[in-house]
N, C-alpha and C positions, 0 to 999 in steps of 0.2 A: 795431413795434407792441407795446405793453405788454399782456400777457395778464393782465387783472385778475380774471377769473372764478375761477380756482383759489384766488387769494388771498382773495376774498370768501367763497368756500365754506368755506375753512379757518377764517375768522373766525366764521362762523355755526356751524360744528361745535364750535368751542371755546366759544362762548357757550352753546350747548345743553348741552355737557358740564359747564360750570361751574355752571349753574343746578341741574342734577340733577332738574329737573321734566319730566314727560312726561305727556301726557293719557292717560287710561284708554281702551284699545281693548277694547270689549265683545266677548265671544265666548260661545258656548254660550247658556244661558238665564238665567244669574244671575251676580252678582258679590257677594262678601262680604269685608268687611274687619273683622278682630277687633282690630287694633292691638297684637297680642301681640308683634310683633317690632320695635316702635318703639325698643327699646334700641339698635338699629343704625341708626336714622334713620327719618324719615317715608317711607312708601311714595311712590314717584315721582309718583303721580297726586294726592297730597294736599299741601296747603301751608297755612301759617298767616300771618296778616296783622295789622297794627295800622293804625289810622286809616282803616278801611273806612267807606264812605258808601253812600248809596242807589244810586249808579252807579259807584262805584270799588271795586276790590279792596282798595286801600290799599297800605301799604308791607310788603314781604316781611319776615317775622320768622323766627326760628329756634326749633327745638325743643330743650329740654334733655333729652338722651337718657338720662342716668343715672336710676335709679329714685328718684324723689322721693316725699315724703310728702304726704298731704292737708293737712297743716298749714303748707305752704310759704306765706310771706307776701310774697315778692317777686313782682312782676309778671312773667308769662311763660307759655310753653306747656310742658307737662311730661308726662313718662312716669310715669303713676300706676297704682296698683293699682285694678282695676275694683271697683265695689261688689258685683259678682256673687260669691257665695261668702264674702263677709265681712260684718261688721256695723259699725255706727257706732263701736263700741268697739275695733276692730282697731288694735293698736299699730303702730309703725313697723317692727318686725321682721316681723310678719305681712304688712304691706303689701309689704315688700321681697321676701318669699318667695313672693308670689303671682305665678303665671305668667300670670294673666288680667289683661291691661293695658288701660288706657284713655288716650285723648288728652285731656289736661286743660288748662285755662287759668285762671290767677289774675289777675283784674283789679286794677289799682291806679289811683290818680288821676292818674298821669303816664304818659308814653310812649304816649298814644293807645290805651290799653286800654279806657278807660271814658269815652265810648263808643269803639267802633272795632275791638275784638278780633273776629277771624273765623277760622273753620276752613273750608277750601275743597277741594272735589273738582272736578277738570276731566275731562270725558268727551269723547273724540274722536268727535264726531258720533254719530248713532243711525240712520244710513241702513239701511233694510230692517228696522228693529226697532220694536216698539210694545208696547202693553199693559204699561206700566211700573208697578211697585209698589215702594215704598220703605219701609223701617222702620229705626229706630236706637234706641239707648238714650241718653236724656239723664239725666245723673247729677249729683246734688248730693253732694259728698264732704266738704264742711266747711261747716256752716251758720253764717252770720254775719248781722248785722243788716241790711245793705244788700241790696236786691233788684234783679236784672237781668232784663229780658225779652229772651230769645234768639229771633231770627227765623230761620225756615227759608226760604231763598230760592233762586231760580235765574235764570239769564240765558242766553238763546240767542245765541251770538255773542260777540264781544270788546268790545262797546260798548253803551251804553244803560243804562237803569235795570233793577234786579233786580225780579223778581216775587215777592211773599210768598206762600208756601204755608200757613204757620201760625206760631204762636208758642208758646214755652214760658216760662211765668212761674215765679217762685220758689214751689215748693210748700210751703216752710217746713219740710221734713222731709228727712232723709238718705235716700239710696237712688236707685234707678233707675226711670225712667218710659219706657215704650215709646212712641215717636212714629211714626206711620205715615201714608202717603199712598197713595191708591188710583189705579187707572188713569185715572179721570175727573179726579182732581187733577193728574195728570201727562200729560194728553192732548197738551199742547203739545210734549212731548218726542218724540212719535212721528215716526219717519222724517225726522229733521233732518239736513241736510248740514253744518251748522255745529257747532262745539263747544258743549257745555252746561256751564255753571258752576253747581255747587250749593254752598251755603254755610250755615253756622250763624254768625250774626253778632249782635253787640250794637250796635244802631244808635242807641239812646237811652241817656242816662246813667242809672246806677243811682239808685234812690231810697232814702231813709232815711239813717241815719248810722252811723258806725263802719266796720268792715271789710266786705269782699265775700266771697261764697261761693267755694269751689273748684268749678268746673263742668267736666264732662268728657263725652265721647261714647264709645260702645262699640258693637260688634256692628252695623255698618252692613250692611244687606242690600238689594240691588237685583235685582229679577227682571224679565224681559221675554220677548218671543217674536218670532219672525220674522213679518213681514207680507208678503203677496204683493205683488209690484210690479204697476203698472198693466197691463203687457202680459200678466202671468199671469192677472189677472182677465179680461182680454179673451179669452185663450185658453180659460178656463173657461166664459165666457159663450158663446163661439163653439161650443165642444163641446156645450154644452147645447142651443143652437139647432139644431145639426145633428142631434142625437139626436131632438129634437122633430119636426123636419121629416121625418126618416127614419121615425119611427113613424107619422106621418100618411100618408106615401106607402105604407108597407107595408099599412096598413089599407085604403087606397083600392084597392090592387091585389087584396087579398083579397076585397073586396066585389065588384070588377069580375069576378073569376073566377067567383064564385058566380052 
């Protein structure tokens, strides 16, 4: 008898190690990603894609990890200086010296970047968690004539269409804009047993003529809290009912003794 299971297990482990991707396991009450260490590669829970569509993550892409400048003209995903603490006139030396980094993307007309570029976070379920709030900085680091609408989307599970939370249009100015979503916006994330995929994606082609902006994200913040499980609510309700009954019984006995 051929023992195939150890062989299959070894293949699966090798595949996982090769991809370097791992879903985010939530702990505590918050998660923050500043992207300040992407010179060593993307955080394991983050990934970048080209050719994304309404229901597809697209094709896995790679991050250029060395410190690039806002003026990069080649299509790709880049380790850039964040807009925070700098100005639109910051030169390449100031950008390279900045320790505050951002995850950027430069779209071009080929390679499925326009449309199709996407930055993705994978969360390994949200069992027992709720009240999600999310904020991040959307940054325009090099203003050009073409405009792209970036969509903020999520999907619960590994298939099906993504749901749009909101969009970020071209503000026509350099700098950072805080984008946030409330617990009501993210109510579908509560207590999910499946993975949740969150992404920032260019689903439609850019408009206008000429070159495209350098777009980036920074300072991603996700907060949440534990939610009681059904049996916990049952215990709380049961305890309340017992207390109510006990109080009534005590009053009845007091009245009878009088």
